[in-house]
GUZATOR-483377 format. One record per residue (C-alpha): x, y, z; residue number from 1. Coordinates in Angstrom, 1 decimal, decimal comma, m for minus. Example, Ala and Ser with C-alpha at 12.3 -4.5 7.8 and 13.67 -1.06 7.14 Angstrom:
2
<x=12,3	y=m4,5	z=7,8	n=1>
<x=13,7	y=m1,1	z=7,1	n=2>
END
This chain:
169
<x=0,0	y=0,0	z=0,0	n=1>
<x=2,2	y=2,8	z=m1,3	n=2>
<x=m0,2	y=5,6	z=m0,2	n=3>
<x=0,2	y=4,6	z=3,4	n=4>
<x=3,6	y=6,4	z=3,5	n=5>
<x=2,1	y=9,6	z=2,3	n=6>
<x=m1,1	y=9,1	z=4,3	n=7>
<x=0,8	y=9,0	z=7,6	n=8>
<x=0,7	y=12,8	z=8,0	n=9>
<x=m3,0	y=12,5	z=8,2	n=10>
<x=m2,9	y=9,4	z=10,4	n=11>
<x=m0,4	y=10,2	z=12,8	n=12>
<x=m3,3	y=11,7	z=15,9	n=13>
<x=m5,2	y=16,7	z=19,8	n=14>
<x=m2,8	y=18,3	z=21,9	n=15>
<x=m3,4	y=20,9	z=24,6	n=16>
<x=m0,1	y=22,6	z=25,4	n=17>
<x=m1,0	y=23,9	z=28,8	n=18>
<x=m4,3	y=25,6	z=29,8	n=19>
<x=m5,1	y=27,0	z=33,1	n=20>
<x=m8,7	y=26,9	z=34,1	n=21>
<x=m10,4	y=28,8	z=36,8	n=22>
<x=m9,6	y=27,5	z=40,3	n=23>
<x=m6,3	y=26,0	z=39,1	n=24>
<x=m7,8	y=22,8	z=37,8	n=25>
<x=m6,8	y=21,6	z=34,4	n=26>
<x=m9,5	y=20,7	z=31,8	n=27>
<x=m9,7	y=17,0	z=30,9	n=28>
<x=m7,7	y=15,8	z=27,9	n=29>
<x=m9,9	y=15,5	z=24,8	n=30>
<x=m11,1	y=12,0	z=24,0	n=31>
<x=m11,9	y=11,0	z=20,5	n=32>
<x=m13,4	y=8,2	z=18,6	n=33>
<x=m12,8	y=7,3	z=15,0	n=34>
<x=m13,9	y=10,0	z=12,6	n=35>
<x=m12,6	y=8,4	z=9,4	n=36>
<x=m12,5	y=4,7	z=8,6	n=37>
<x=m9,0	y=3,5	z=9,7	n=38>
<x=m8,2	y=6,7	z=11,5	n=39>
<x=m9,0	y=8,2	z=14,9	n=40>
<x=m8,5	y=11,9	z=15,5	n=41>
<x=m8,5	y=14,2	z=18,5	n=42>
<x=m8,2	y=18,0	z=17,9	n=43>
<x=m7,8	y=21,0	z=20,1	n=44>
<x=m7,3	y=24,3	z=18,3	n=45>
<x=m4,6	y=23,8	z=15,7	n=46>
<x=m3,1	y=20,7	z=17,4	n=47>
<x=m4,2	y=17,2	z=16,3	n=48>
<x=m3,4	y=13,7	z=17,4	n=49>
<x=m4,1	y=11,0	z=14,8	n=50>
<x=m3,9	y=7,3	z=15,1	n=51>
<x=m4,4	y=4,6	z=12,5	n=52>
<x=m3,9	y=0,9	z=12,3	n=53>
<x=m3,1	y=m1,5	z=9,5	n=54>
<x=m2,2	y=m5,2	z=9,1	n=55>
<x=1,5	y=m5,1	z=8,4	n=56>
<x=1,1	y=m7,5	z=5,5	n=57>
<x=m0,7	y=m4,7	z=3,7	n=58>
<x=2,3	y=m2,4	z=4,0	n=59>
<x=4,6	y=m1,7	z=1,1	n=60>
<x=7,8	y=m3,6	z=1,7	n=61>
<x=9,8	y=m0,3	z=1,7	n=62>
<x=7,5	y=1,3	z=4,3	n=63>
<x=7,8	y=m1,8	z=6,5	n=64>
<x=11,6	y=m1,6	z=6,3	n=65>
<x=11,5	y=2,1	z=7,1	n=66>
<x=9,6	y=1,4	z=10,2	n=67>
<x=11,6	y=m1,7	z=11,0	n=68>
<x=8,5	y=m3,9	z=11,1	n=69>
<x=8,0	y=m7,4	z=9,7	n=70>
<x=5,1	y=m7,9	z=7,2	n=71>
<x=2,6	y=m10,4	z=8,7	n=72>
<x=m1,1	y=m10,9	z=8,6	n=73>
<x=m1,5	y=m11,2	z=12,4	n=74>
<x=0,7	y=m8,2	z=13,2	n=75>
<x=m1,1	y=m4,9	z=13,5	n=76>
<x=0,8	y=m1,6	z=13,1	n=77>
<x=m0,4	y=1,4	z=15,2	n=78>
<x=0,8	y=4,7	z=13,8	n=79>
<x=0,3	y=7,9	z=15,9	n=80>
<x=1,2	y=11,4	z=14,8	n=81>
<x=1,0	y=14,7	z=16,7	n=82>
<x=0,8	y=17,8	z=14,5	n=83>
<x=0,3	y=21,5	z=14,9	n=84>
<x=m0,9	y=23,9	z=12,3	n=85>
<x=m3,4	y=23,8	z=9,4	n=86>
<x=m3,5	y=20,7	z=7,2	n=87>
<x=m1,5	y=22,5	z=4,5	n=88>
<x=1,1	y=23,9	z=6,9	n=89>
<x=1,4	y=21,5	z=9,8	n=90>
<x=4,6	y=20,4	z=11,7	n=91>
<x=5,3	y=17,6	z=14,1	n=92>
<x=5,3	y=17,9	z=17,8	n=93>
<x=7,2	y=15,6	z=20,1	n=94>
<x=5,2	y=13,6	z=22,7	n=95>
<x=5,1	y=10,5	z=24,8	n=96>
<x=2,6	y=8,0	z=23,5	n=97>
<x=1,3	y=5,0	z=25,4	n=98>
<x=m1,1	y=2,5	z=23,8	n=99>
<x=m2,8	y=m0,8	z=24,4	n=100>
<x=m5,0	y=m3,2	z=22,4	n=101>
<x=m7,7	y=m5,4	z=23,9	n=102>
<x=m9,4	y=m8,2	z=22,1	n=103>
<x=m13,0	y=m9,4	z=22,5	n=104>
<x=m12,0	y=m11,9	z=25,2	n=105>
<x=m10,6	y=m9,1	z=27,3	n=106>
<x=m6,9	y=m10,0	z=26,7	n=107>
<x=m5,1	y=m6,6	z=26,9	n=108>
<x=m1,6	y=m6,1	z=25,4	n=109>
<x=0,5	y=m3,1	z=25,9	n=110>
<x=1,9	y=m1,7	z=22,7	n=111>
<x=5,5	y=m0,5	z=22,9	n=112>
<x=5,6	y=2,8	z=21,0	n=113>
<x=8,8	y=4,1	z=19,5	n=114>
<x=9,6	y=7,4	z=17,7	n=115>
<x=10,4	y=7,3	z=14,0	n=116>
<x=11,8	y=10,5	z=12,3	n=117>
<x=11,6	y=11,0	z=8,6	n=118>
<x=12,5	y=13,8	z=6,3	n=119>
<x=15,7	y=15,6	z=5,4	n=120>
<x=18,0	y=15,6	z=8,5	n=121>
<x=19,5	y=18,9	z=7,3	n=122>
<x=16,1	y=20,6	z=7,1	n=123>
<x=14,5	y=22,8	z=9,7	n=124>
<x=13,0	y=20,9	z=12,7	n=125>
<x=9,5	y=21,8	z=11,7	n=126>
<x=10,0	y=20,1	z=8,3	n=127>
<x=11,0	y=16,7	z=9,7	n=128>
<x=8,2	y=14,4	z=10,6	n=129>
<x=7,9	y=12,5	z=13,8	n=130>
<x=5,7	y=9,5	z=14,0	n=131>
<x=5,2	y=7,0	z=16,7	n=132>
<x=4,9	y=3,3	z=15,8	n=133>
<x=4,2	y=0,1	z=17,6	n=134>
<x=2,8	y=m3,3	z=16,9	n=135>
<x=0,2	y=m5,7	z=18,4	n=136>
<x=m0,2	y=m9,4	z=17,7	n=137>
<x=m3,6	y=m11,0	z=17,0	n=138>
<x=m5,2	y=m14,2	z=15,8	n=139>
<x=m7,5	y=m13,5	z=12,9	n=140>
<x=m10,4	y=m12,7	z=12,6	n=141>
<x=m10,4	y=m10,4	z=15,5	n=142>
<x=m11,8	y=m7,1	z=16,7	n=143>
<x=m9,4	y=m5,0	z=18,7	n=144>
<x=m10,1	y=m2,0	z=20,9	n=145>
<x=m7,2	y=0,5	z=20,9	n=146>
<x=m6,6	y=3,0	z=23,7	n=147>
<x=m4,0	y=5,6	z=22,9	n=148>
<x=m2,8	y=8,4	z=25,3	n=149>
<x=m0,7	y=11,3	z=24,2	n=150>
<x=1,3	y=13,3	z=26,8	n=151>
<x=3,3	y=16,5	z=26,1	n=152>
<x=5,2	y=18,5	z=28,7	n=153>
<x=4,0	y=16,1	z=31,4	n=154>
<x=0,3	y=16,6	z=30,7	n=155>
<x=m2,2	y=14,2	z=29,2	n=156>
<x=m3,4	y=16,1	z=26,1	n=157>
<x=m5,4	y=13,5	z=24,2	n=158>
<x=m6,9	y=10,1	z=24,6	n=159>
<x=m8,2	y=8,1	z=21,6	n=160>
<x=m10,3	y=5,0	z=21,9	n=161>
<x=m11,4	y=3,2	z=18,8	n=162>
<x=m12,2	y=m0,4	z=17,6	n=163>
<x=m11,1	y=m2,0	z=14,4	n=164>
<x=m11,8	y=m5,4	z=12,8	n=165>
<x=m9,1	y=m7,5	z=11,2	n=166>
<x=m9,5	y=m10,4	z=8,8	n=167>
<x=m7,2	y=m12,9	z=7,1	n=168>
<x=m5,8	y=m11,6	z=3,8	n=169>
END
């Protein structure tokens, strides 16, 4: 799926830098459900957190190599991106991403997320892209519930919860 590489800017998932509310309490982090098939998005102002999943067998071999992931029918790639700006002029924001996947039997697995940087290393920082990737294992067919939490500057800024169904290819 060659478009996956280019689609990652839209996948990768809404950040709140720091907001002070009356009384000194912080507003809750936004929670989002899927808004587009294959993608979950949380937005706050001009910051977005996007998450998507795909069976790694569907990845283009070059994309799989770039992310250091084996292509397999039962391996699910979770891709998370944190961006600031308008769609035409957005840049990556660093964050800490935690995620888990739970099957219909209630078996929960923590997804180890790691940062992947792409783009010209000599370019300005806002031109390089930062994505966060991790994998989950499943026996097919299966429905998985994903819980993704994004933290920036020590504050939870977005939580995404979404379900996806996976079938043998």
